[in-house]
Kinemage of the C-alpha trace (Angstrom):
@kinemage 1
@onewidth
@group {chain A} dominant
@subgroup {mainchain}
@vectorlist {calphas} color= white
{ca met a 1} P 205.947 -163.262 -163.815
{ca leu a 2} L 204.577 -160.695 -166.246
{ca thr a 3} L 207.172 -158.918 -168.406
{ca ile a 4} L 206.613 -155.209 -168.873
{ca phe a 5} L 208.565 -153.059 -171.301
{ca tyr a 6} L 209.266 -149.511 -170.223
{ca gly a 7} L 210.901 -146.347 -171.410
{ca ser a 8} L 210.264 -142.647 -171.345
{ca phe a 9} L 209.248 -139.736 -173.488
{ca ser a 10} L 209.610 -136.008 -172.993
{ca his a 11} L 207.251 -133.164 -173.700
{ca ala a 12} L 207.525 -129.472 -172.808
{ca gly a 13} L 210.581 -130.108 -170.665
{ca gln a 14} L 209.006 -132.903 -168.646
{ca ser a 15} L 209.817 -136.589 -168.794
{ca phe a 16} L 207.235 -139.367 -168.390
{ca ile a 17} L 207.929 -143.047 -167.687
{ca ile a 18} L 205.590 -145.285 -169.678
{ca ala a 19} L 205.229 -149.037 -169.791
{ca ala a 20} L 203.511 -151.620 -171.969
{ca thr a 21} L 202.821 -155.303 -172.159
{ca pro a 22} L 202.497 -157.101 -175.491
{ca lys a 23} L 198.741 -156.382 -175.165
{ca gly a 24} L 199.018 -152.595 -174.804
{ca ile a 25} L 200.122 -149.640 -172.715
{ca cys a 26} L 199.704 -150.316 -169.001
{ca phe a 27} L 201.278 -147.325 -167.243
{ca val a 28} L 201.896 -143.612 -167.694
{ca gly a 29} L 203.851 -141.970 -164.914
{ca ser a 30} L 203.709 -138.542 -163.373
{ca pro a 31} L 205.759 -135.725 -164.889
{ca asp a 32} L 209.425 -136.228 -164.039
{ca gly a 33} L 208.508 -139.351 -162.076
{ca thr a 34} L 210.979 -142.148 -161.505
{ca ile a 35} L 210.995 -145.859 -162.092
{ca ser a 36} L 209.963 -146.318 -158.445
{ca glu a 37} L 206.505 -144.973 -159.339
{ca leu a 38} L 206.201 -147.736 -161.926
{ca thr a 39} L 207.297 -150.427 -159.470
{ca thr a 40} L 204.803 -149.121 -156.901
{ca phe a 41} L 201.953 -149.437 -159.395
{ca leu a 42} L 203.076 -152.714 -160.924
{ca pro a 43} L 204.929 -154.740 -158.289
{ca gln a 44} L 206.012 -158.309 -158.925
{ca thr a 45} L 206.576 -157.763 -162.617
{ca lys a 46} L 209.711 -158.137 -164.661
{ca leu a 47} L 210.686 -154.726 -166.032
{ca val a 48} L 212.663 -154.595 -169.262
{ca ala a 49} L 213.877 -151.298 -170.708
{ca asn a 50} L 212.763 -151.217 -174.340
{ca gln a 51} L 212.255 -147.820 -175.957
{ca ala a 52} L 211.197 -149.404 -179.269
{ca ala a 53} L 208.326 -151.287 -177.623
{ca ile a 54} L 206.860 -148.115 -176.176
{ca ala a 55} L 207.570 -145.867 -179.198
{ca pro a 56} L 204.011 -145.967 -180.647
{ca tyr a 57} L 202.610 -144.970 -177.258
{ca ser a 58} L 205.155 -142.166 -176.879
{ca glu a 59} L 204.172 -140.833 -180.305
{ca ser a 60} L 200.471 -140.974 -179.484
{ca leu a 61} L 200.885 -139.270 -176.105
{ca thr a 62} L 202.995 -136.571 -177.752
{ca ala a 63} L 200.269 -136.015 -180.359
{ca tyr a 64} L 197.705 -135.688 -177.552
{ca leu a 65} L 199.862 -133.220 -175.600
{ca asp a 66} L 200.458 -131.221 -178.797
{ca gly a 67} L 196.684 -130.952 -179.279
{ca asp a 68} L 196.745 -133.051 -182.453
{ca gln a 69} L 194.889 -136.084 -181.057
{ca thr a 70} L 191.653 -136.154 -179.066
{ca thr a 71} L 191.003 -139.885 -178.786
{ca trp a 72} L 193.098 -142.884 -177.851
{ca ser a 73} L 193.190 -145.609 -180.499
{ca leu a 74} L 196.120 -147.772 -179.382
{ca pro a 75} L 195.452 -150.761 -177.131
{ca ile a 76} L 195.582 -150.471 -173.354
{ca asp a 77} L 196.202 -153.247 -170.855
{ca ile a 78} L 194.821 -152.443 -167.423
{ca ile a 79} L 196.788 -154.486 -164.923
{ca gly a 80} L 195.737 -154.781 -161.318
{ca gly a 81} L 193.205 -152.807 -159.402
{ca thr a 82} L 190.251 -154.031 -157.430
{ca pro a 83} L 186.932 -154.645 -159.164
{ca phe a 84} L 185.711 -151.309 -157.749
{ca gln a 85} L 188.791 -149.426 -158.998
{ca arg a 86} L 188.444 -151.011 -162.417
{ca ser a 87} L 184.779 -149.957 -162.575
{ca val a 88} L 185.827 -146.365 -161.858
{ca trp a 89} L 188.545 -146.532 -164.526
{ca val a 90} L 186.032 -147.838 -167.078
{ca ala a 91} L 183.610 -145.023 -166.185
{ca leu a 92} L 186.396 -142.455 -166.568
{ca gln a 93} L 186.969 -143.584 -170.147
{ca ala a 94} L 183.423 -142.474 -170.984
{ca val a 95} L 184.094 -138.819 -170.051
{ca pro a 96} L 184.450 -137.090 -173.431
{ca tyr a 97} L 187.458 -135.041 -174.466
{ca gly a 98} L 187.087 -131.424 -173.352
{ca gln a 99} L 184.374 -132.190 -170.794
{ca thr a 100} L 184.516 -132.753 -167.057
{ca thr a 101} L 182.586 -134.644 -164.424
{ca thr a 102} L 182.573 -134.624 -160.633
{ca tyr a 103} L 183.654 -137.186 -158.085
{ca ser a 104} L 180.041 -137.464 -156.874
{ca ala a 105} L 178.652 -137.934 -160.398
{ca leu a 106} L 181.246 -140.631 -161.046
{ca ala a 107} L 180.336 -142.353 -157.764
{ca ala a 108} L 176.678 -142.394 -158.818
{ca gln a 109} L 177.625 -143.662 -162.279
{ca val a 110} L 179.447 -146.693 -160.835
{ca gly a 111} L 176.472 -147.469 -158.583
{ca his a 112} L 177.922 -146.235 -155.286
{ca pro a 113} L 176.591 -142.671 -154.862
{ca thr a 114} L 177.922 -142.289 -151.312
{ca ala a 115} L 181.389 -143.650 -152.082
{ca ile a 116} L 182.865 -140.330 -153.189
{ca arg a 117} L 186.107 -140.768 -151.238
{ca ala a 118} L 186.513 -144.328 -152.518
{ca val a 119} L 186.053 -143.032 -156.070
{ca ala a 120} L 188.676 -140.340 -155.447
{ca ser a 121} L 191.028 -142.996 -154.092
{ca ala a 122} L 190.433 -145.219 -157.141
{ca ile a 123} L 191.155 -142.265 -159.404
{ca gly a 124} L 194.452 -141.729 -157.573
{ca arg a 125} L 195.379 -145.349 -158.318
{ca asn a 126} L 194.730 -144.955 -162.066
{ca pro a 127} L 197.846 -146.375 -163.736
{ca leu a 128} L 197.222 -144.634 -167.073
{ca leu a 129} L 197.442 -140.860 -166.626
{ca met a 130} L 195.975 -138.942 -169.562
{ca ile a 131} L 194.790 -142.115 -171.300
{ca ile a 132} L 192.194 -142.958 -168.658
{ca pro a 133} L 191.232 -139.302 -168.225
{ca cys a 134} L 191.189 -138.791 -164.464
{ca his a 135} L 192.211 -135.185 -165.158
{ca arg a 136} L 188.602 -134.589 -166.257
{ca val a 137} L 187.248 -135.054 -162.719
{ca tyr a 138} L 186.611 -132.003 -160.543
{ca arg a 139} L 185.039 -131.378 -157.162
{ca lys a 140} L 181.309 -130.680 -156.986
{ca asp a 141} L 182.045 -127.012 -156.148
{ca gly a 142} L 184.016 -126.657 -159.397
{ca gln a 143} L 187.418 -126.652 -157.711
{ca ile a 144} L 190.181 -128.642 -159.380
{ca gly a 145} L 190.617 -131.396 -156.748
{ca gly a 146} L 193.701 -133.598 -156.663
{ca tyr a 147} L 195.693 -135.281 -159.401
{ca arg a 148} L 198.480 -137.866 -159.254
{ca gly a 149} L 200.268 -136.019 -162.054
{ca gly a 150} L 200.154 -132.748 -160.099
{ca leu a 151} L 197.722 -129.857 -160.218
{ca glu a 152} L 199.802 -127.979 -162.802
{ca leu a 153} L 199.493 -130.858 -165.273
{ca lys a 154} L 195.762 -131.211 -164.538
{ca gln a 155} L 195.254 -127.523 -165.310
{ca thr a 156} L 197.404 -127.782 -168.448
{ca leu a 157} L 195.388 -130.760 -169.714
{ca his a 158} L 192.098 -128.981 -169.003
{ca gln a 159} L 193.287 -125.925 -170.941
{ca leu a 160} L 194.528 -128.114 -173.789
{ca glu a 161} L 191.202 -129.923 -174.082
{ca thr a 162} L 189.011 -126.840 -173.844
{ca gln a 163} L 190.904 -124.580 -176.248
{ca thr a 164} L 189.792 -124.456 -179.845
{ca lys a 165} L 192.281 -125.401 -182.508
């Protein structure tokens, strides 16, 4: 059974559960989410509370949310997901900071141009909010679309990434 270290960090009055394996960060939860969100994403794992193990990731996420970091340099460990979901998550990582794409463009990019709903579903199963930037995906009509972290966080992240520092 895979051991996963977890803890939390807070930013702007919100708390986020995060988790990591020895290989890298593997989960970032929704704002004010609970441990049950982690167990839903990563079932059949041994969870061990260890704030020290996740400290570098907490610091990096805080730097991102403060607008001081635009790229992710720490290791990630994507656990689970179907091959299709993983292909969507890889494609998401190519969307540059401060830019957006659409669900339909992402579907075409992963070689399934008619699988827009499947792409949206894969995005909803992204275990690494903010790090795998699903917040950069909008509907074709320019509307915000959904977001596991909530629409308020998606709007906040879009504003953060498009403001000039």
